[in-house]
matplotlib code that plots the C-alpha trace (Angstrom):
import matplotlib.pyplot as plt

x = [12.1, 15.9, 18.1, 19.9, 17.7, 18.3, 18.1, 15.2, 14.4, 10.8, 10.3, 6.6, 4.4, 0.9, -1.9, 0.4, 3.8, 2.9, 1.5, 4.4, 6.9, 5.1, 5.1, 8.8, 9.5, 7.3, 9.2, 12.5, 14.0, 15.6, 13.4, 13.8, 11.0, 10.4, 7.4, 7.0, 4.4, 6.3, 3.3, 2.0, 5.1, 4.9, 2.7, 5.5, 7.6, 5.4, 6.7, 10.3, 10.7, 13.1, 11.3, 13.8, 13.6, 14.9, 15.3, 19.1, 18.8, 16.4, 18.6, 22.0, 23.4, 20.3, 20.6, 17.3, 15.5, 11.7, 10.0, 6.2, 5.1, 2.5, 4.1, 7.4, 8.1, 7.7, 10.0, 12.6, 12.6, 13.0, 15.8, 17.6, 17.7, 18.7, 21.3, 24.4, 23.7, 23.1, 25.5, 27.5, 25.6, 22.2, 19.1, 16.5, 13.1, 10.8, 7.2, 5.1, 2.9, 4.8, 3.9, 6.1, 8.0, 8.2, 10.1, 12.4, 13.3, 13.9, 16.0, 18.1, 18.6, 19.6, 22.1, 23.6, 24.1, 25.3, 22.3, 21.0, 17.3, 14.4, 11.1, 8.4, 5.0, 2.3, -1.2, -3.4, -4.6, -4.4, -5.8, -3.5, -0.6, -1.6, -2.0, 1.2, -0.8, 0.2, 1.3, 4.8, 5.6, 9.3, 11.5, 15.2, 18.6, 18.5, 21.1, 19.2, 15.9, 17.6, 19.1, 15.7, 13.7, 13.8, 12.2, 9.7, 8.4, 7.3, 5.1, 3.4, 3.8, 6.5, 5.4, 8.6, 10.0, 9.3, 12.8, 14.3, 13.2, 10.2, 8.2, 6.7, 5.5, 4.0, 2.2, 0.9, -0.6, -2.4, -3.7, -4.8, -6.7, -8.8, -9.3, -10.4, -12.8, -14.3, -14.9, -16.4, -18.6, -19.9, -20.8, -22.6, -24.6, -25.8, -26.6, -28.6, -30.8, -31.3, -32.3, -35.0, -36.1, -34.8, -32.4, -28.8, -28.1, -30.1, -27.2, -24.7, -27.2, -27.7, -24.1, -23.2, -21.6, -21.8, -18.9, -19.1, -18.9, -15.8, -15.0, -13.8, -17.1, -19.0, -16.6, -16.7, -20.4, -21.4, -19.2, -21.0, -24.4, -23.5, -21.8, -18.8, -15.7, -13.1, -9.9, -8.2, -7.0, -8.0, -9.9, -7.1, -4.7, -7.1, -7.4, -3.6, -3.2, -5.9, -4.0, -0.8, -2.6, -4.1, -0.7, 0.9, -1.9, -1.6, 2.1, 1.5, -1.2, -3.9, -7.5, -8.1, -11.9, -12.4, -9.5, -10.3, -13.9, -12.6, -10.2, -13.1, -15.2, -12.5, -11.7, -15.3, -15.2, -12.0, -13.6, -16.7, -14.4, -13.7, -10.0, -9.0, -11.9, -11.8, -11.9, -15.4, -16.5, -16.4, -20.0, -20.8, -19.8, -22.8, -25.2, -24.4, -27.2, -25.0, -22.1, -23.1]
y = [-12.4, -12.4, -12.6, -9.5, -6.5, -4.4, -0.6, 0.0, 3.4, 3.9, 6.7, 7.6, 7.1, 7.4, 4.9, 2.0, 3.2, 4.2, 0.8, -0.9, 1.2, 0.5, -3.3, -3.2, -1.3, -3.7, -6.6, -5.2, -3.6, -0.1, 2.1, 5.6, 7.2, 10.2, 11.7, 14.9, 16.1, 15.4, 15.5, 12.3, 10.5, 11.9, 9.1, 6.7, 8.2, 6.5, 3.1, 4.0, 5.1, 7.9, 10.5, 12.1, 15.6, 14.6, 11.4, 11.7, 11.7, 8.8, 6.5, 7.2, 3.8, 1.9, -1.7, -1.7, 1.3, 1.0, 3.4, 3.6, 6.7, 7.9, 7.2, 6.7, 10.5, 10.9, 7.9, 9.1, 12.6, 11.3, 8.8, 11.6, 13.4, 10.2, 8.6, 10.3, 9.2, 5.5, 3.0, 0.6, -2.6, -1.2, -2.9, -0.6, -2.3, -0.3, -1.1, 1.6, 0.8, 2.5, 0.7, -0.5, 2.6, 3.5, 0.4, 0.5, 4.2, 3.4, 0.3, 2.5, 5.0, 2.2, 0.9, 4.4, 4.9, 1.3, 0.5, -3.0, -2.8, -5.0, -4.4, -5.4, -3.9, -5.3, -6.6, -5.3, -2.1, -0.5, -3.3, -6.0, -3.5, -3.1, -6.9, -7.9, -9.9, -8.1, -10.2, -9.0, -9.4, -9.3, -9.6, -9.0, -10.5, -13.6, -12.3, -9.0, -10.9, -13.1, -10.0, -8.2, -11.3, -10.5, -7.2, -8.4, -11.3, -8.9, -7.1, -10.2, -13.2, -13.0, -14.5, -16.3, -17.4, -14.2, -13.8, -10.6, -7.1, -5.9, -9.1, -7.9, -4.7, -6.5, -9.0, -6.0, -4.4, -7.7, -8.1, -4.5, -4.8, -7.6, -5.6, -2.5, -4.5, -6.4, -3.1, -1.4, -4.4, -4.5, -0.8, -1.4, -4.3, -2.4, 0.7, -1.4, -2.9, 0.6, 1.8, -0.8, 0.6, -2.4, -2.6, -3.0, -5.3, -8.0, -8.4, -9.1, -11.6, -13.3, -14.0, -14.7, -18.2, -18.9, -19.5, -15.9, -14.4, -12.8, -11.3, -8.2, -7.7, -8.0, -5.5, -2.9, -3.4, -2.8, 0.4, 1.6, 0.9, 2.8, 5.6, 4.9, 5.8, 5.8, 5.2, 1.8, 2.6, 6.0, 6.5, 8.7, 5.9, 3.5, 6.1, 6.3, 2.6, 2.2, 4.6, 2.6, -0.6, 0.9, 2.3, -1.2, -2.9, -0.4, -0.9, -4.6, -4.0, -5.5, -4.5, -1.7, -1.2, -2.6, -0.9, 2.4, 2.2, 1.4, 4.4, 6.6, 5.5, 6.1, 9.5, 10.4, 9.6, 11.7, 14.6, 14.4, 15.1, 11.6, 11.4, 11.0, 8.6, 4.8, 3.3, 2.1, 5.7, 4.6, 3.9, 7.6, 7.0, 4.6, 6.4, 10.2, 11.0, 9.5, 11.8, 14.4]
z = [15.6, 15.3, 18.4, 17.0, 16.7, 13.6, 13.1, 10.7, 9.2, 8.1, 5.6, 5.5, 8.5, 7.0, 7.1, 6.5, 7.6, 11.1, 12.2, 10.5, 12.4, 15.6, 15.1, 14.3, 17.6, 19.6, 18.1, 19.5, 16.5, 16.9, 14.7, 13.4, 11.4, 9.3, 7.7, 5.6, 8.1, 11.3, 13.6, 11.9, 13.2, 16.7, 18.2, 17.5, 20.3, 22.8, 21.4, 21.6, 17.9, 17.3, 15.2, 12.8, 11.3, 7.9, 5.7, 6.0, 9.8, 9.9, 7.7, 9.4, 10.6, 9.5, 8.5, 6.6, 5.1, 4.3, 2.1, 2.3, 0.4, -2.0, -5.4, -7.2, -7.4, -3.7, -3.0, -5.4, -3.9, -0.3, -1.3, -3.0, 0.4, 2.2, -0.2, 1.1, 4.7, 3.9, 5.5, 3.4, 3.0, 3.8, 2.3, 0.8, 1.0, -1.2, -0.1, -1.9, -4.9, -7.7, -10.9, -13.8, -14.7, -11.0, -9.8, -12.8, -12.0, -8.3, -9.2, -11.5, -8.7, -6.3, -8.8, -9.5, -5.7, -5.0, -2.8, -2.4, -3.6, -2.6, -4.4, -1.8, -2.1, 0.2, 0.0, 2.8, 4.3, 7.7, 9.9, 8.4, 8.9, 12.6, 13.0, 11.2, 8.6, 5.4, 2.4, 1.5, -2.2, -1.8, -4.9, -5.3, -4.6, -2.4, 0.0, 0.5, 1.0, 3.6, 5.4, 5.5, 6.5, 10.3, 9.5, 6.9, 8.9, 11.7, 9.1, 7.7, 5.5, 2.9, -0.5, -1.5, -4.8, -6.7, -8.1, -9.4, -8.3, -10.2, -9.8, -6.6, -8.2, -11.2, -8.9, -6.8, -9.9, -10.8, -7.3, -7.0, -10.3, -8.7, -5.5, -7.4, -9.6, -6.6, -4.7, -7.7, -8.6, -5.0, -5.2, -8.6, -7.2, -4.1, -6.2, -8.6, -5.8, -4.3, -7.8, -7.7, -4.3, -2.4, 0.5, -0.7, 2.1, 0.3, -2.1, 0.8, 2.3, -1.0, -1.7, 2.0, 2.3, -1.5, -3.8, -5.0, -1.5, -0.1, 3.3, 1.4, -0.4, 2.9, 4.6, 1.8, 1.1, 4.7, 4.7, 1.6, 3.2, 6.3, 4.5, 6.7, 4.8, 7.5, 5.5, 5.5, 1.9, 0.5, -2.7, -4.0, -3.6, -5.4, -8.3, -8.5, -8.6, -11.3, -13.5, -12.9, -13.9, -16.9, -18.1, -17.6, -19.6, -22.4, -22.6, -23.0, -25.6, -23.4, -23.4, -20.9, -21.1, -17.6, -15.8, -17.6, -16.3, -12.8, -13.0, -14.0, -11.1, -8.5, -10.1, -9.7, -6.0, -5.6, -7.5, -5.3, -2.3, -1.1, -2.0, 1.7, 2.4, 2.1, -1.4, -0.5, -1.4, -5.0, -4.3, -5.0, -8.6, -8.9, -6.5, -6.8, -4.4, -1.7, -2.3, 0.3]

ax = plt.figure().add_subplot(projection="3d")
ax.plot(x, y, z, "-o")
ax.set_aspect("equal")
plt.show()
């Protein structure tokens, strides 16, 4: 933590943004926060965060502005409202998952408004955000990365050496493709065992401690078995990310059969009413009898 607290504006206090704003306040930074649904930001007052009624109000005099919103369109719309109130020299740290066209559009917006832009999506869900153990995929100008370091290090580990803005978003798509595939494959394995009339937990026990085991598979698999879909990362967000990954793969003329299948499964979970539930709800795409 720096000896000189910074004023940080957090735009978007949902599943990720709220614990991030809280950690920054607990670390001694002066934090202002805004959310489209203001009552979602209200709990932050208890931690000394100033809850603003508009993006423009939130960013006034801020040293660093963090955006953590649903998609590139939402980020762009909010920054349009905030742009005229930004201080000279402010660093905009864009932490949402926005995909390839998304980061390019936001970088152009920053350039047109003379805003220093850092592209820094994160790996991790609500619990890592609460614990300050996110992986921050920060890319952008060296000076901006240095200035925002005291903020980013509160939120987690900064993955260094990524270079120019856009590298973070590209790495995030690759990492999310793996996370989505792992979650969906776990669901498929458990559903297969259940189709045989066996306990799906046998799969988790079989891989436990082996080279193919992962903590994530165990976590999501047990959520599937319990039907406990309390959101750490919502299925609607996973479906959106799958479409971003598929679009990027098509633009590169890569094979998209796997990511298209994943996108279809997460879309099925959303259509079954699980959009706000955890991405583990993709299980219903494999075991429709569980969807109720």
